[in-house]
N, C-alpha and C positions, 0 to 999 in steps of 0.2 A: 503493499500500500504506500510506502514511502518513496514514491517517484518524485522527481522534481517537475515543477511546472514547465521548465524549458524543454525537457524531453517530450512531454506529452503535447505541448503547444505545436511542436514541429509535426507530430503525428496528426494532430487535429487539423493543421493547415492542409496536409495531403488529403485527409478524409473530406474536409470541407470542399476542397477543389474537385473531388470526385463526385461528391453527392450534392453539393450546393445546398446543404442543410446544416442547421446548427447542431452541435454536439450537445447532448443532455444526458443526465444521469440522475439517479435518486440518491438518497442519503446513506446508502450502505457503503461497504469498503471500496466499491468501484468508483465512487465519486472522486477521490483524489487521483485515480487513474485517468479519469476522463478529462480532467483539466491539467493533470500533472502536478498541481500544487498540493501543498499540504494544508488542509483546512481543519479547523477545530471548531466545534460548536461551543459557544460560551454558555455554561450552565448558569441557571438562575440561583442555584444554592447547591451546597455540597461540602464535603469535608475531605476532598482528595488532598494528599500530601504534595508539597512542592519540595524543591531542593534548597529551600531557603536556609535550612540549618546547615547544609553541607557547604554552601558557597558564601555564607555570611551575608546574603541579601535579605531583604525584607519581604515577607509574604504580603501580597496585596490582592484585594478583590479584583477580579477581572474587569469590573465596571469602573474602577478607579484608575486604570492605566491611561497614560497620556502619550502623545507624540513626543519622541525624545527619550522615553523610558527604555532602559536596557533591561532585558529579562532573561531568565533561564529557559531551558527548553520545556516544551509541553508535549503531551502525547496527542498526536493529530487524530487518532482514532477514538478519542474519548472526550467527554464533556469536560470543560475546564471551568472552575469557579475561582481559583486563585492562581496567581503566577508569582514567581520570585523576581522582584525588582531589585537590581543591583546598580551601583554607580557605574556609569559607562567606562570609567578608567580602570575598572576591575574586569577580569574575564567574565564574559557573558555569552549566551548563545544567539540571541536575537535583539534587534532594536526596532521599536515601533516608529515607523516613518509616516504613517497616514492613518487617519480615522475618517471614515465616510458614514454618512447617514443613509440607511436603506429606506426607500420610499415607503410611506405608510400604506396600509391596506391589509389584505389577506396575507398570511404567512407565505412568502415567496417561493420557498423551497430551493433545492440545490442548484437547479439551472439558473435561476435569477442571481443567486450568490456568486456562482462561477462567472456569469456574464459581468456582474459588477466588478469582480476582481480584475477581469480583462480590461474593462473600460476605465476603471479608476485606479487600482493599485499599480498596474503595470506602467501607465503613463507617469504617475507620481513617482515611481521608482527612479526614472531618469532625472527628474527635478531634484530628488534627494541625493542620489548617488553621484550624479554628474555624468552618467553615460546611459545609453539604452540598455534595458534589461537583457535584450537578446545578445548583446556583445559582452555583458558582464560576467565575471566569475562568481558573482553573488546571486542569491535566489530569494524567493519570498515564500512566506506562509501567511495564513490569516486566521482570524477568529470571527465567527459569525454567530447570530443568535440561534438558539434552539426554538423549537415550536412553543415550548413552555415559556421561555423567557420573552419571546415575541409577544405572547399574550399579556405579559406584564410590562410591555412598553419598550423592550430592548430593541433598538434599530441600528446598532453600531456594527460596521464591518471594520475590523482592525487589521492593518497591513503591517507585517514585519519583514525585515531584511535580515539575511544571515548568510554565512559562508559554510557550506556543507562540511561537517566533520572537524571544523576548526573553531575553537573559542576565539572570540574577538575581544581585544582590549582597545578601548577608545571608540569613538563614534564612527559610523560608516558614512555619515553625511559628507558628501564631497569626495568620497574615497576614489572615485573614478577607476574602479577595477571590476 
């Protein structure tokens, strides 16, 4: 399930060119394979452990994270209610580079979240990192509402940047890599 968005986006381009239709998927394990990105649904409540104790970071409610926060890794196939926020000058796994509001209405589902990632997170990546995502060695993950949190007013799509398998020290803003 942990493929990168870059790999699958190339495959999606080939499929789209052949079928001239949008790629879609539901919320099961195939969803990250369809877009290639790692996505996580933000849980409205829970007591999942984070790695705050191990890295010296501070556990924070997922609804309290902000652009510029550096965070520990989260399991993309599970709901997330807390993340480990660490100072960016300390080793961390991801950095929040954008937060977008999902349009109100009925719960949009996986297809809509994946489309918004492609329309919002990927272009904002270039603004933040300083080069196009397609040319970068960095990649993205995101947090999205669950159906339950949606019913409680959660409308945030949180975009994070990371380097696969390598902890980062310092911000990735302007990294141009």
